[in-house]
N, C-alpha and C positions, 0 to 999 in steps of 0.2 A: 466535192466531199463524197466519200464512199459510206454508204449506210450498212450497218453490221447487225447481224443476229449472232447471239452466242447461245449455243445448245449443249448443255452438260448437266449430268444428273447429280453432280456434286456442288453445292453452293460455294464451297471454298474455292474450287476451281474456277467458277464464274466470276468470283470476286477478284482473284488474282489476275485473270485475263482482262477483266474490266478495267483494273487499276492501270495496267500497262497500256491498254488501247487509249485511255483518257490522256495519255501523254502525247499522242499523236494528233497533229492538226488535220491529217488526211481522212479520219474516219469519225463517224458518229454512231454510237451504239443506240439502236432503235427497238431492240427486243432481246430479252434474256429468258431462256427457258430451261427448267429442270426436266420437263417431259417433252421428248421429241415428237410425240403425237400432237401435242398442243402446238408446238412450232410448225408442224406440217400444215395445220389448218390456217396459220397466219401467213406463211410464206407466200402464197399466190395473191394475197390481198395487199401485203406491205411491199413486197418485191425488193427486198434488201440487195445490196450489190455483193456482199460477201457473207457466207455462212462459216462460222468457226464451229465445228463439230468435234465433240468427243466421240470416241468410237464404242467404248465398253459401256453401254447404257442398258437398263433393264427392259423398258417397254419395247424399244426399237433401237438396235445399235447404229452407229453412224453410217456404216457401210449400207445397211438396209435403208436408211433414210435417204442417202444419196442415190441409191438405186431407184427408189420410187420417184425422186425428183428428176432423174434422167428421162422419165416418161413424159414430163411436162414440156412446155415450150418456154419455160423460165430461162433467163439469161443472167446467171450469177456465178461467182467464184466460190468453190468449196475448198476450205482449208481444214485439214483434220489436225486436232490438237489432242495428243494421246500419249500415254506413258509407255506404250507397247510398239516395239519395232516391226514385229512380225506381220502387222496389218498392211505394210507399205504397198505390196503388190496389189492386193485388193483395192486399196485406196485409189491408186492410179488407174486401176481398170475402170472406175466409175468417173473418171475424167477429173480427178482431184487437181487443183491448182498447186497445192503444197501439202506437205506432211511434216509437221512440227512436233518434236518430242518434248514432253515435260521432264524436268522443270523448264519453264519458258526462258528463252534468252531474248531480251528485249531487242537487241540489234538484229537478230535473226528474224524476229517477228516483223520489225519495221522494214527490212529489206523485202519481205514478202508483200506487204502492203504497198510499198513504193513500186514494186514490179507491176502489181495489178493496176495501180494508178497510171503508170506510164503506158501500159497496154491500152487502157481506156482513153489515153490522151487527155487526162485532166491535169491542169496545173495545181500545185499545192493550194491555191486560194479559190479554185474554181468551185462553184456550187451547182449541182445538176438541177434541172427543172423538176426532177422527180424526188428531190431530197425530201426525206421523211420528216424533217425537223418541223416544217410548217406547211400546212395546206390552208391557203387564205389565212385566217386569223386563228386557226386551231393548231396547236402544238401537240403532237401525239408521242407517247413514249410507252412501250409495252414492257411488262415485267410479270412473267409467270401468272397469267390470267387476269392481271389488273392493267388498267391503262391510265396513264397520267394525261390529262387534257388541260393545257394551260397550267401546268403545276399542280393541278387538283386530282388527287388519286380517286379514281372511280372503279367500282367493281362492276365490270360489264360482262355479260354473257357473250361467248364467242360470236354469236350471230349478231348481237347488238353492236359489237365492235366492227364487225364486217360491214354491216349496213351503214354505220356512221362513216367509216373510212371510205366506202365506195361513193356515198352520196357527197362527202367532201370533195373527192376527186372530180365530181361531175356537178359541182354547185350550181344551182339555178336550173338544172335540167330536170324535166318531169319524167318520172318513170312509173308507168302503170303498176298497180300492185301485182298483177300476174307476171310481169316481165321482171320486176325487182326480185320477187320470189325466185324465179328461175336463175337469176344471175347470182343470187346469194346461196340458194340451196343446191344449185346445180341440177335441178330436176323441174319438170313441168308441174306447175301448181295444181292442175286439174281442177281449178276452182277452189282449192283449199288455201286460202291466204290468211286464215285466222292467226297462225303463228306469227306471220309478218305483222299483223296489226298489233298483237300483243308486244312484240319487241319494239315496234315504233313508239308505242305509248309509254313503255318503260324508259326508252331512250329520251323522250321529251322531258319526263320527270327528272332524269339523272342530269341532263344538261342544265336544268335550272340550279343545280348545285355548284356549277362552275362560276366563280365570281367574275363580274364584269363581262360575261359572255354576251356576244351579240348574234347568236346563232340559234336558229330553230328549225325544226323539220316541219315543213308546211304540207298539207294535203289540200289539193284542189279537187273538189268533188267531181268524180267522173272522169278525172285525168290521171291523177297519180300523186306521188310523193316527190318532194325536192328538198335540198337543204338551202336555206335562205340566210344570208348575212345581211343584218338589218342596216348596216351603215353603208351598204352599196346602193 
């Protein structure tokens, strides 16, 4: 199954594309963003397979977003979904997989998805080990700054989500505070890990709001932080 981010600054456009994608058994929508800058923060953490990008957006247009992403080592397909034909050349200059005009045609959209699926050599029923739907017993879903965990909608700061998602991917592994800070913030902590401790404390409290959760962020004094699944 292919994981998908939708980035468009019009909520109606997101809703219409989402409705079409939900008819496909090949994809799972794991993130919807009205703000491309916010999407840019989450892409390296979630690593979706396909990005459906609008082009004409205020904070950063889709071409600019794709240009920034070209500088990373991410491997994903970019599909531009736009009402304007004249961006096509620019779109393919940033290695776009496809360029689909609005209003969307479902058959055209599904052909693009199936072509990506075939290139990745996935059968329609194949679920990849990196599928975003579940990491251990946690089910994540992003939507414009909020994250649903096991169907409970929580308001998490960006760094809180990044810490939780990273620790879930490496459940049981200990990360010293300085190392975890560097991995999430992308810079040397220089001994300044107070922000990390605050986010960890907030996360612990928010996880308690998830019904029937069996997860906690453990701190081993002098060693580091880890995510622990208590039924394992």
